[in-house]
C-alpha positions, 0 to 999 in steps of 0.5 A: 242088475246091480250085481251084473254091472260090475261084472260087465265093467270089470277093469273098465278104467283100463279100456280105451273107450271107442265108439264101437265099444261104447255101442256094445256096452250100451246095447248090452245094457239095454238087452239086460234091462229088456230081459229083466223086464221080460220085454222083447222087440215083438212087444214094440216097446222103445229103448227110451220107454225101457230106460224110463221104466228101469230108471237106471243110469246109462252105464257109460255115464255111471262108470266112465262118464268123464271119458264118455263125455270127452272121447265118445260123444 
């Protein structure tokens, strides 16, 4: 996961953070976490449980947290 995030967020500081983009980034992150754990939606495991298991920060808080708190939320 540590090598995927920099690729996902390459040049993120130049992006205009919109609600749509934020949703896409978050959904991509949770999809990657599910893939790493080998969990599918058929397993009926919630996203919150996945987050607790991986203990990874939300991508938006990690890389562009200041922008997220001002414009996204």
